[in-house]
C-alpha positions as a LaTeX table, in Angstrom:
\begin{tabular}{lrrr}
\hline
Residue & $x$ (\AA) & $y$ (\AA) & $z$ (\AA) \\
\hline
Unk1 & 142.76 & 168.55 & $-98.67$ \\
Unk2 & 142.90 & 165.65 & $-96.43$ \\
Unk3 & 142.82 & 168.15 & $-93.53$ \\
Unk4 & 139.72 & 169.72 & $-94.79$ \\
Unk5 & 137.99 & 166.35 & $-95.10$ \\
Unk6 & 138.95 & 165.36 & $-91.64$ \\
Unk7 & 137.54 & 168.59 & $-90.20$ \\
Unk8 & 134.30 & 167.92 & $-92.00$ \\
Unk9 & 133.90 & 164.45 & $-90.48$ \\
Unk10 & 134.70 & 165.67 & $-86.96$ \\
Unk11 & 131.91 & 168.37 & $-87.55$ \\
Unk12 & 129.50 & 165.65 & $-88.89$ \\
Unk13 & 130.26 & 163.37 & $-85.70$ \\
Unk14 & 130.08 & 166.47 & $-83.37$ \\
Unk15 & 126.48 & 167.26 & $-84.75$ \\
Unk16 & 125.23 & 163.56 & $-84.18$ \\
Unk17 & 126.03 & 163.94 & $-80.53$ \\
Unk18 & 124.88 & 167.50 & $-79.97$ \\
Unk19 & 121.59 & 167.39 & $-81.99$ \\
Unk20 & 119.68 & 164.84 & $-79.78$ \\
Unk21 & 120.59 & 167.27 & $-76.69$ \\
Unk22 & 118.89 & 170.10 & $-78.56$ \\
Unk23 & 115.79 & 168.02 & $-79.40$ \\
Unk24 & 115.41 & 166.80 & $-75.99$ \\
Unk25 & 115.53 & 170.43 & $-74.71$ \\
Unk26 & 112.09 & 171.02 & $-76.52$ \\
Unk27 & 109.61 & 168.66 & $-74.64$ \\
Unk28 & 106.12 & 168.46 & $-76.19$ \\
Unk29 & 102.67 & 167.27 & $-75.39$ \\
Unk30 & 99.44 & 166.75 & $-77.52$ \\
Unk31 & 95.92 & 168.12 & $-76.64$ \\
Unk32 & 93.79 & 165.23 & $-75.64$ \\
Unk33 & 90.19 & 167.06 & $-75.44$ \\
Unk34 & 88.09 & 168.87 & $-77.83$ \\
Unk35 & 88.97 & 172.35 & $-77.21$ \\
Unk36 & 91.36 & 173.59 & $-74.40$ \\
Unk37 & 91.64 & 177.19 & $-72.99$ \\
Unk38 & 95.22 & 178.37 & $-72.70$ \\
Unk39 & 95.14 & 180.84 & $-69.89$ \\
Unk40 & 97.39 & 183.73 & $-68.76$ \\
Unk41 & 98.08 & 181.92 & $-65.31$ \\
Unk42 & 97.58 & 178.40 & $-63.69$ \\
Unk43 & 93.95 & 178.42 & $-62.94$ \\
Unk44 & 90.59 & 178.97 & $-64.34$ \\
Unk45 & 90.36 & 182.39 & $-62.85$ \\
Unk46 & 92.89 & 183.56 & $-65.19$ \\
Unk47 & 91.85 & 185.11 & $-68.53$ \\
Unk48 & 91.77 & 183.14 & $-71.69$ \\
Unk49 & 94.44 & 184.08 & $-74.17$ \\
Unk50 & 93.91 & 181.41 & $-76.92$ \\
Unk51 & 92.50 & 177.95 & $-77.56$ \\
Unk52 & 94.18 & 174.95 & $-78.78$ \\
Unk53 & 92.21 & 171.86 & $-79.88$ \\
Unk54 & 92.49 & 168.07 & $-79.83$ \\
Unk55 & 95.62 & 166.64 & $-81.66$ \\
Unk56 & 97.29 & 169.86 & $-81.51$ \\
Unk57 & 101.20 & 169.79 & $-80.29$ \\
Unk58 & 102.15 & 172.39 & $-77.58$ \\
Unk59 & 105.80 & 172.90 & $-76.18$ \\
Unk60 & 106.32 & 172.41 & $-72.59$ \\
Unk61 & 107.64 & 175.44 & $-70.88$ \\
Unk62 & 107.29 & 174.72 & $-66.94$ \\
Unk63 & 104.84 & 173.79 & $-64.40$ \\
Unk64 & 103.31 & 175.25 & $-61.25$ \\
Unk65 & 104.26 & 173.85 & $-57.94$ \\
Unk66 & 101.88 & 171.11 & $-57.58$ \\
Unk67 & 101.95 & 169.91 & $-61.16$ \\
Unk68 & 98.50 & 170.51 & $-62.09$ \\
Unk69 & 99.01 & 173.31 & $-64.59$ \\
Unk70 & 101.92 & 173.51 & $-67.19$ \\
Unk71 & 102.94 & 176.46 & $-68.95$ \\
Unk72 & 103.07 & 176.00 & $-72.85$ \\
Unk73 & 103.70 & 177.46 & $-76.10$ \\
Unk74 & 101.65 & 176.96 & $-79.16$ \\
Unk75 & 102.50 & 176.42 & $-82.54$ \\
Unk76 & 101.87 & 180.07 & $-83.20$ \\
Unk77 & 104.28 & 181.01 & $-80.47$ \\
Unk78 & 101.69 & 182.17 & $-77.91$ \\
Unk79 & 102.39 & 181.17 & $-74.20$ \\
Unk80 & 100.04 & 180.38 & $-71.54$ \\
Unk81 & 98.83 & 177.75 & $-68.95$ \\
Unk82 & 96.68 & 174.65 & $-69.47$ \\
Unk83 & 95.51 & 172.19 & $-67.12$ \\
Unk84 & 98.07 & 169.10 & $-67.27$ \\
Unk85 & 95.40 & 166.48 & $-67.27$ \\
Unk86 & 94.21 & 167.58 & $-70.75$ \\
Unk87 & 97.58 & 167.01 & $-72.19$ \\
Unk88 & 99.20 & 163.47 & $-73.32$ \\
Unk89 & 102.96 & 163.67 & $-72.88$ \\
Unk90 & 106.04 & 161.36 & $-72.52$ \\
Unk91 & 107.50 & 163.80 & $-70.42$ \\
Unk92 & 107.39 & 163.57 & $-66.63$ \\
Unk93 & 105.64 & 166.87 & $-65.59$ \\
Unk94 & 107.49 & 166.89 & $-62.32$ \\
Unk95 & 110.80 & 167.31 & $-64.22$ \\
Unk96 & 109.71 & 170.59 & $-66.01$ \\
Unk97 & 111.02 & 173.58 & $-64.04$ \\
Unk98 & 108.55 & 175.39 & $-61.80$ \\
Unk99 & 107.35 & 178.63 & $-63.32$ \\
Unk100 & 106.14 & 181.60 & $-61.10$ \\
Unk101 & 102.53 & 182.20 & $-61.86$ \\
Unk102 & 101.67 & 185.78 & $-62.67$ \\
Unk103 & 99.33 & 188.00 & $-60.19$ \\
Unk104 & 95.52 & 187.33 & $-60.69$ \\
Unk105 & 93.76 & 190.08 & $-62.20$ \\
Unk106 & 90.53 & 190.54 & $-60.54$ \\
Unk107 & 87.73 & 190.58 & $-62.64$ \\
Unk108 & 83.83 & 190.04 & $-62.82$ \\
Unk109 & 81.12 & 189.43 & $-65.06$ \\
Unk110 & 77.92 & 191.30 & $-64.66$ \\
Unk111 & 74.93 & 188.54 & $-63.94$ \\
Unk112 & 71.84 & 191.19 & $-64.21$ \\
Unk113 & 70.42 & 192.69 & $-67.32$ \\
Unk114 & 71.68 & 196.43 & $-66.65$ \\
Unk115 & 73.54 & 197.62 & $-63.58$ \\
Unk116 & 74.04 & 201.25 & $-62.78$ \\
Unk117 & 77.72 & 202.07 & $-62.18$ \\
Unk118 & 77.74 & 204.93 & $-59.33$ \\
Unk119 & 79.92 & 207.52 & $-58.18$ \\
Unk120 & 80.09 & 206.03 & $-54.77$ \\
Unk121 & 79.08 & 202.80 & $-52.88$ \\
Unk122 & 75.32 & 203.13 & $-52.75$ \\
Unk123 & 72.13 & 204.08 & $-54.50$ \\
Unk124 & 72.18 & 207.52 & $-52.99$ \\
Unk125 & 75.34 & 208.32 & $-55.27$ \\
Unk126 & 74.97 & 209.49 & $-58.74$ \\
Unk127 & 74.87 & 207.30 & $-61.75$ \\
Unk128 & 78.10 & 207.68 & $-63.96$ \\
Unk129 & 77.33 & 205.00 & $-66.63$ \\
Unk130 & 75.81 & 201.29 & $-66.83$ \\
Unk131 & 77.14 & 197.85 & $-67.60$ \\
Unk132 & 75.17 & 195.00 & $-68.98$ \\
Unk133 & 74.82 & 191.37 & $-68.32$ \\
Unk134 & 77.63 & 189.18 & $-69.34$ \\
Unk135 & 80.24 & 192.35 & $-69.55$ \\
Unk136 & 83.52 & 191.82 & $-68.02$ \\
Unk137 & 84.85 & 194.66 & $-65.61$ \\
Unk138 & 88.19 & 195.05 & $-63.58$ \\
Unk139 & 87.66 & 195.02 & $-59.89$ \\
Unk140 & 89.71 & 197.93 & $-58.17$ \\
Unk141 & 88.42 & 197.62 & $-54.50$ \\
Unk142 & 85.48 & 197.40 & $-52.17$ \\
Unk143 & 83.64 & 199.07 & $-49.46$ \\
Unk144 & 84.43 & 198.14 & $-45.90$ \\
Unk145 & 81.11 & 195.77 & $-45.82$ \\
Unk146 & 82.07 & 194.14 & $-49.22$ \\
Unk147 & 78.51 & 194.97 & $-50.35$ \\
Unk148 & 79.99 & 197.15 & $-53.20$ \\
Unk149 & 82.85 & 197.03 & $-55.42$ \\
Unk150 & 84.78 & 199.65 & $-57.41$ \\
Unk151 & 85.22 & 198.82 & $-61.06$ \\
Unk152 & 86.88 & 199.87 & $-64.27$ \\
Unk153 & 84.90 & 199.21 & $-67.49$ \\
Unk154 & 86.57 & 198.17 & $-70.96$ \\
Unk155 & 86.21 & 201.64 & $-71.69$ \\
Unk156 & 88.16 & 203.08 & $-68.97$ \\
Unk157 & 85.28 & 204.52 & $-66.91$ \\
Unk158 & 85.41 & 204.04 & $-63.04$ \\
Unk159 & 82.74 & 203.75 & $-60.49$ \\
Unk160 & 80.78 & 201.45 & $-57.79$ \\
Unk161 & 78.42 & 198.81 & $-58.54$ \\
Unk162 & 76.46 & 196.32 & $-56.25$ \\
Unk163 & 78.57 & 193.19 & $-55.28$ \\
Unk164 & 75.28 & 191.04 & $-55.32$ \\
Unk165 & 75.01 & 191.35 & $-59.22$ \\
Unk166 & 78.40 & 190.15 & $-60.17$ \\
Unk167 & 80.45 & 186.86 & $-60.57$ \\
Unk168 & 83.99 & 187.52 & $-59.54$ \\
Unk169 & 87.19 & 185.43 & $-60.32$ \\
Unk170 & 88.35 & 186.52 & $-56.73$ \\
Unk171 & 86.84 & 186.62 & $-53.19$ \\
Unk172 & 85.30 & 190.09 & $-52.95$ \\
Unk173 & 86.65 & 190.39 & $-49.22$ \\
Unk174 & 90.11 & 189.99 & $-50.60$ \\
Unk175 & 89.94 & 193.27 & $-52.57$ \\
Unk176 & 91.47 & 196.58 & $-51.04$ \\
Unk177 & 89.02 & 198.83 & $-48.92$ \\
Unk178 & 88.58 & 201.96 & $-50.80$ \\
Unk179 & 87.39 & 205.41 & $-49.96$ \\
Unk180 & 83.59 & 206.05 & $-51.07$ \\
Unk181 & 84.63 & 208.83 & $-53.28$ \\
Unk182 & 82.28 & 211.82 & $-54.21$ \\
Unk183 & 79.69 & 212.60 & $-51.71$ \\
Unk184 & 76.13 & 211.15 & $-51.98$ \\
Unk185 & 73.32 & 212.98 & $-53.73$ \\
Unk186 & 70.78 & 214.33 & $-51.38$ \\
Unk187 & 67.11 & 214.19 & $-52.91$ \\
Unk188 & 64.66 & 216.77 & $-51.88$ \\
Unk189 & 61.12 & 217.11 & $-53.04$ \\
Unk190 & 59.12 & 220.60 & $-53.12$ \\
Unk191 & 55.40 & 219.82 & $-52.48$ \\
Unk192 & 53.80 & 221.04 & $-55.75$ \\
Unk193 & 49.92 & 220.75 & $-54.65$ \\
Unk194 & 47.83 & 222.81 & $-52.17$ \\
Unk195 & 48.03 & 220.13 & $-49.17$ \\
Unk196 & 49.94 & 216.88 & $-49.45$ \\
Unk197 & 48.86 & 213.91 & $-47.18$ \\
Unk198 & 51.81 & 211.88 & $-45.47$ \\
Unk199 & 50.75 & 208.41 & $-45.18$ \\
Unk200 & 51.95 & 205.53 & $-43.00$ \\
Unk201 & 52.64 & 203.42 & $-46.20$ \\
Unk202 & 52.97 & 203.62 & $-49.92$ \\
Unk203 & 49.28 & 203.66 & $-51.09$ \\
Unk204 & 46.24 & 205.92 & $-50.52$ \\
Unk205 & 44.81 & 203.12 & $-48.24$ \\
Unk206 & 47.38 & 203.79 & $-45.43$ \\
Unk207 & 45.99 & 206.34 & $-43.11$ \\
Unk208 & 47.51 & 209.83 & $-43.12$ \\
Unk209 & 49.62 & 211.02 & $-40.43$ \\
Unk210 & 50.27 & 214.76 & $-41.27$ \\
Unk211 & 49.45 & 217.13 & $-44.00$ \\
Unk212 & 52.18 & 219.26 & $-45.69$ \\
Unk213 & 51.33 & 222.52 & $-47.22$ \\
Unk214 & 52.26 & 223.42 & $-50.93$ \\
Unk215 & 55.83 & 224.90 & $-51.38$ \\
Unk216 & 57.45 & 222.97 & $-48.28$ \\
Unk217 & 60.62 & 221.23 & $-49.17$ \\
Unk218 & 60.80 & 217.69 & $-47.92$ \\
Unk219 & 63.71 & 215.35 & $-47.35$ \\
Unk220 & 63.40 & 212.08 & $-49.34$ \\
Unk221 & 65.07 & 208.92 & $-47.54$ \\
Unk222 & 63.66 & 206.22 & $-49.80$ \\
Unk223 & 61.34 & 204.83 & $-52.41$ \\
Unk224 & 59.12 & 201.86 & $-53.48$ \\
Unk225 & 60.64 & 199.60 & $-56.16$ \\
Unk226 & 58.68 & 201.49 & $-58.84$ \\
Unk227 & 59.53 & 204.98 & $-57.61$ \\
Unk228 & 55.91 & 206.06 & $-57.56$ \\
Unk229 & 55.77 & 206.57 & $-53.74$ \\
Unk230 & 58.86 & 208.09 & $-51.62$ \\
Unk231 & 59.61 & 207.98 & $-48.03$ \\
Unk232 & 59.86 & 211.47 & $-46.28$ \\
Unk233 & 61.23 & 212.85 & $-43.06$ \\
Unk234 & 59.46 & 215.73 & $-41.82$ \\
Unk235 & 60.92 & 218.59 & $-39.84$ \\
Unk236 & 59.16 & 217.07 & $-36.29$ \\
Unk237 & 60.92 & 213.74 & $-36.85$ \\
Unk238 & 57.80 & 211.84 & $-38.31$ \\
Unk239 & 58.51 & 209.74 & $-41.30$ \\
Unk240 & 55.86 & 208.67 & $-43.99$ \\
Unk241 & 55.40 & 208.28 & $-47.54$ \\
Unk242 & 54.17 & 210.74 & $-50.36$ \\
Unk243 & 53.24 & 210.36 & $-53.97$ \\
Unk244 & 56.04 & 211.21 & $-56.11$ \\
Unk245 & 53.90 & 212.88 & $-58.69$ \\
Unk246 & 52.93 & 215.71 & $-56.32$ \\
Unk247 & 56.70 & 216.69 & $-55.80$ \\
Unk248 & 59.25 & 218.74 & $-57.80$ \\
Unk249 & 62.46 & 216.43 & $-57.69$ \\
Unk250 & 65.94 & 218.00 & $-56.91$ \\
Unk251 & 67.37 & 214.91 & $-58.44$ \\
Unk252 & 65.85 & 211.39 & $-60.11$ \\
Unk253 & 64.29 & 209.04 & $-57.17$ \\
Unk254 & 66.78 & 206.37 & $-58.53$ \\
Unk255 & 69.23 & 207.96 & $-56.13$ \\
Unk256 & 67.25 & 206.81 & $-53.42$ \\
Unk257 & 67.61 & 203.37 & $-51.62$ \\
Unk258 & 64.51 & 201.03 & $-52.14$ \\
Unk259 & 62.80 & 200.91 & $-48.97$ \\
Unk260 & 60.41 & 198.08 & $-47.78$ \\
Unk261 & 56.66 & 199.31 & $-47.12$ \\
Unk262 & 55.20 & 198.51 & $-43.62$ \\
Unk263 & 52.61 & 195.56 & $-43.53$ \\
Unk264 & 49.50 & 197.45 & $-43.71$ \\
Unk265 & 46.94 & 197.13 & $-40.71$ \\
Unk266 & 43.71 & 195.66 & $-41.44$ \\
Unk267 & 41.13 & 198.31 & $-40.82$ \\
Unk268 & 39.05 & 197.67 & $-37.60$ \\
Unk269 & 35.46 & 196.94 & $-38.51$ \\
Unk270 & 32.87 & 198.22 & $-36.05$ \\
Unk271 & 29.97 & 195.60 & $-36.13$ \\
Unk272 & 26.92 & 197.43 & $-37.46$ \\
Unk273 & 23.68 & 196.25 & $-38.86$ \\
Unk274 & 21.18 & 198.31 & $-41.43$ \\
Unk275 & 17.63 & 197.87 & $-40.44$ \\
Unk276 & 15.88 & 196.18 & $-43.54$ \\
Unk277 & 12.35 & 196.23 & $-42.54$ \\
Unk278 & 9.59 & 198.92 & $-42.35$ \\
Unk279 & 9.57 & 198.95 & $-38.60$ \\
Unk280 & 11.39 & 196.68 & $-36.14$ \\
Unk281 & 10.94 & 196.44 & $-32.36$ \\
Unk282 & 14.05 & 196.39 & $-30.14$ \\
Unk283 & 13.08 & 194.30 & $-27.11$ \\
Unk284 & 14.03 & 193.69 & $-23.60$ \\
Unk285 & 15.10 & 190.15 & $-24.27$ \\
Unk286 & 15.95 & 187.85 & $-27.22$ \\
Unk287 & 12.70 & 186.85 & $-28.24$ \\
Unk288 & 9.13 & 188.19 & $-29.23$ \\
Unk289 & 7.90 & 187.47 & $-25.86$ \\
Unk290 & 9.95 & 190.13 & $-24.22$ \\
Unk291 & 8.58 & 193.62 & $-24.13$ \\
Unk292 & 9.49 & 196.30 & $-26.66$ \\
Unk293 & 11.93 & 199.11 & $-25.57$ \\
Unk294 & 12.22 & 200.90 & $-28.82$ \\
Unk295 & 11.42 & 200.94 & $-32.37$ \\
Unk296 & 13.86 & 201.35 & $-35.17$ \\
Unk297 & 13.13 & 201.85 & $-39.09$ \\
Unk298 & 14.43 & 200.81 & $-42.42$ \\
Unk299 & 17.54 & 202.26 & $-43.25$ \\
Unk300 & 18.59 & 203.04 & $-39.56$ \\
Unk301 & 22.11 & 201.80 & $-38.39$ \\
Unk302 & 22.34 & 199.97 & $-35.27$ \\
Unk303 & 25.60 & 198.90 & $-33.30$ \\
Unk304 & 25.96 & 195.11 & $-32.91$ \\
Unk305 & 26.88 & 193.98 & $-29.25$ \\
Unk306 & 26.53 & 190.50 & $-29.17$ \\
Unk307 & 24.33 & 187.35 & $-29.78$ \\
Unk308 & 22.12 & 185.25 & $-27.73$ \\
Unk309 & 23.82 & 182.04 & $-26.27$ \\
Unk310 & 20.49 & 180.17 & $-27.29$ \\
Unk311 & 20.18 & 181.59 & $-31.00$ \\
Unk312 & 22.03 & 183.25 & $-33.49$ \\
Unk313 & 18.77 & 184.83 & $-34.58$ \\
Unk314 & 18.71 & 187.39 & $-31.83$ \\
Unk315 & 21.35 & 190.11 & $-31.25$ \\
Unk316 & 21.82 & 192.67 & $-28.72$ \\
Unk317 & 22.18 & 196.22 & $-30.36$ \\
Unk318 & 23.05 & 199.69 & $-29.28$ \\
Unk319 & 21.11 & 202.60 & $-30.45$ \\
Unk320 & 22.23 & 206.00 & $-31.36$ \\
Unk321 & 20.25 & 207.23 & $-28.14$ \\
Unk322 & 22.53 & 205.31 & $-26.02$ \\
Unk323 & 19.63 & 202.48 & $-25.22$ \\
Unk324 & 20.28 & 198.87 & $-25.81$ \\
Unk325 & 18.05 & 195.97 & $-26.55$ \\
Unk326 & 17.46 & 192.84 & $-28.64$ \\
Unk327 & 16.27 & 192.15 & $-32.31$ \\
Unk328 & 15.71 & 189.71 & $-34.77$ \\
Unk329 & 18.70 & 189.92 & $-37.00$ \\
Unk330 & 16.91 & 188.33 & $-39.82$ \\
Unk331 & 15.43 & 191.81 & $-40.69$ \\
Unk332 & 18.84 & 193.42 & $-40.85$ \\
Unk333 & 21.69 & 193.55 & $-43.16$ \\
Unk334 & 24.62 & 193.07 & $-40.69$ \\
Unk335 & 28.39 & 194.00 & $-41.85$ \\
Unk336 & 29.86 & 190.94 & $-40.02$ \\
Unk337 & 29.07 & 187.12 & $-39.37$ \\
Unk338 & 26.72 & 186.89 & $-36.63$ \\
Unk339 & 28.64 & 183.88 & $-35.27$ \\
Unk340 & 31.69 & 186.31 & $-34.83$ \\
Unk341 & 29.85 & 188.16 & $-32.40$ \\
Unk342 & 30.56 & 187.51 & $-28.61$ \\
Unk343 & 27.89 & 185.83 & $-26.80$ \\
Unk344 & 26.66 & 188.18 & $-24.17$ \\
Unk345 & 24.52 & 187.89 & $-20.81$ \\
Unk346 & 20.86 & 188.68 & $-21.02$ \\
Unk347 & 17.63 & 187.14 & $-20.34$ \\
Unk348 & 17.29 & 183.50 & $-21.42$ \\
Unk349 & 16.56 & 183.17 & $-25.20$ \\
Unk350 & 13.04 & 182.08 & $-25.88$ \\
Unk351 & 12.39 & 179.50 & $-28.43$ \\
Unk352 & 10.64 & 180.93 & $-31.42$ \\
Unk353 & 9.40 & 180.12 & $-34.88$ \\
Unk354 & 8.42 & 182.00 & $-37.96$ \\
Unk355 & 5.03 & 181.91 & $-40.06$ \\
Unk356 & 5.79 & 180.52 & $-43.64$ \\
Unk357 & 2.23 & 180.45 & $-44.76$ \\
Unk358 & 0.26 & 183.42 & $-45.93$ \\
Unk359 & $-1.84$ & 183.10 & $-42.84$ \\
Unk360 & $-2.07$ & 180.55 & $-39.87$ \\
Unk361 & $-4.93$ & 180.14 & $-37.46$ \\
Unk362 & $-4.05$ & 180.11 & $-33.68$ \\
Unk363 & $-6.45$ & 177.54 & $-32.12$ \\
Unk364 & $-7.54$ & 177.00 & $-28.68$ \\
Unk365 & $-6.39$ & 173.38 & $-28.83$ \\
Unk366 & $-3.76$ & 171.18 & $-30.87$ \\
Unk367 & $-6.23$ & 170.38 & $-33.61$ \\
Unk368 & $-8.50$ & 171.76 & $-36.54$ \\
Unk369 & $-11.29$ & 170.97 & $-34.36$ \\
Unk370 & $-10.66$ & 173.73 & $-31.85$ \\
Unk371 & $-11.75$ & 177.12 & $-32.45$ \\
Unk372 & $-9.56$ & 179.80 & $-34.07$ \\
Unk373 & $-8.42$ & 182.72 & $-31.31$ \\
Unk374 & $-6.16$ & 184.55 & $-33.58$ \\
Unk375 & $-4.73$ & 184.71 & $-37.00$ \\
Unk376 & $-0.89$ & 185.05 & $-37.59$ \\
Unk377 & 0.44 & 186.16 & $-41.08$ \\
Unk378 & 3.74 & 185.22 & $-43.06$ \\
Unk379 & 7.03 & 186.21 & $-41.44$ \\
Unk380 & 5.56 & 186.87 & $-38.22$ \\
Unk381 & 7.63 & 185.56 & $-35.34$ \\
Unk382 & 6.07 & 183.83 & $-32.09$ \\
Unk383 & 7.52 & 182.17 & $-29.11$ \\
Unk384 & 7.26 & 178.51 & $-28.70$ \\
Unk385 & 5.95 & 177.12 & $-25.23$ \\
Unk386 & 5.58 & 173.58 & $-25.97$ \\
Unk387 & 4.18 & 170.68 & $-28.27$ \\
Unk388 & 1.66 & 167.96 & $-28.22$ \\
Unk389 & 2.78 & 164.39 & $-28.08$ \\
Unk390 & 3.70 & 163.75 & $-31.80$ \\
Unk391 & 4.94 & 167.36 & $-32.31$ \\
Unk392 & 2.38 & 168.11 & $-35.00$ \\
Unk393 & 1.15 & 170.99 & $-33.11$ \\
Unk394 & 3.09 & 173.58 & $-31.07$ \\
Unk395 & 1.90 & 175.96 & $-28.37$ \\
Unk396 & 2.91 & 179.70 & $-29.08$ \\
Unk397 & 2.60 & 183.03 & $-27.29$ \\
Unk398 & 1.82 & 186.11 & $-29.41$ \\
Unk399 & 3.38 & 189.55 & $-28.99$ \\
Unk400 & 0.11 & 190.67 & $-27.14$ \\
Unk401 & 0.71 & 187.83 & $-24.69$ \\
Unk402 & $-2.07$ & 185.55 & $-26.12$ \\
Unk403 & $-1.57$ & 181.83 & $-26.26$ \\
Unk404 & $-2.65$ & 179.22 & $-28.47$ \\
Unk405 & $-1.80$ & 176.25 & $-30.90$ \\
Unk406 & $-0.60$ & 176.34 & $-34.40$ \\
Unk407 & $-0.04$ & 173.40 & $-36.74$ \\
Unk408 & 3.74 & 172.78 & $-36.98$ \\
Unk409 & 3.88 & 172.55 & $-40.86$ \\
Unk410 & 3.02 & 176.23 & $-41.05$ \\
Unk411 & 6.23 & 177.30 & $-39.10$ \\
Unk412 & 9.71 & 177.44 & $-39.60$ \\
Unk413 & 11.14 & 176.42 & $-36.08$ \\
Unk414 & 14.25 & 178.33 & $-34.69$ \\
Unk415 & 14.80 & 175.33 & $-32.16$ \\
Unk416 & 14.61 & 171.83 & $-32.54$ \\
Unk417 & 11.12 & 170.28 & $-31.97$ \\
Unk418 & 12.46 & 167.71 & $-29.56$ \\
Unk419 & 13.75 & 170.41 & $-27.31$ \\
Unk420 & 10.06 & 171.73 & $-26.67$ \\
Unk421 & 8.41 & 170.15 & $-23.63$ \\
Unk422 & 5.26 & 168.16 & $-24.11$ \\
Unk423 & 2.43 & 170.28 & $-22.72$ \\
Unk424 & $-1.31$ & 169.93 & $-22.05$ \\
Unk425 & $-3.92$ & 171.81 & $-23.66$ \\
\hline
\end{tabular}
């Protein structure tokens, strides 16, 4: 009996010494942030395996080499890694054993609304499935330029996606380079109209560079973003654009790469004017004082060659007959601004004026007391030869060469009054 009691006392004493050692082997810490991700490895590029919350205790199992992450076990028995700064513990982290980190599983999250997964690294490959924004995929490899990556979806499907539309947990250029896989799809189009214009750009406003007959098969090499126009390569090496609706396609245009359209060249405008008067004299110089060399009529089109240096009213024109001369642009409808025309050499421009009264007497002197020698009518144009001292009368020359004086108030002058010389009666 005494022997049994003695053994019991020895066991109790042994337990008192062994128990603290066992307890000390289980180092613990308390979460000091609202919610803490427990990851599969020591870094934010590892997947989250569970979440622990502020005040919860975890068991410390080990650390990474620089003490920034610790491996823990939750109360539920799940193991993973957490950031050491987000734990409160009496344990010195550096005293924990260093634990090897698992290899990083390369993954990515899709960053665009919907993304085609193709059979090879390019839009010329067929679509095998599609992934959506926010979806996570495994990264298997890349092409040589790192512009496309091979992935595996959660459902196990594999294919290639454009690397511009993912957020990866590893640098894409660290992935292994893989073979492209299946051969790309070649898209052709059979002309489904009698004659098809091939244009320099993807719109009917671009000029046609060739016409292809119905039934001809074309090789397609690109498309617009909306797929309405496709770029084609012709047998003679020329390239151009045709409307997709006029082709029978061998495959969907989504297999073609999106191709930038050329910048359209603004059409060259030939300066012209339409005659807007019943009949209009074309003269040898820029003024009514010059002799008429031809007459043009309402609706007739003349080419605009240039303008007079002294006035934007008179322009030099070319007629369909080959003749050239000058006319008053006021009586035409030009397709360009007259000021944009070059100044051309020619006889000096004469100072002119237009009659604004219904009728205006041309008098033998600069006053109403002088006799009338001729009558001018509204819209008639006369040459200005000079003025009287106060500028109230101007001396004019009519188309027939006759000279006389007209009250300045009855005219619109196409030159400054002060530019006219003072002349005697």
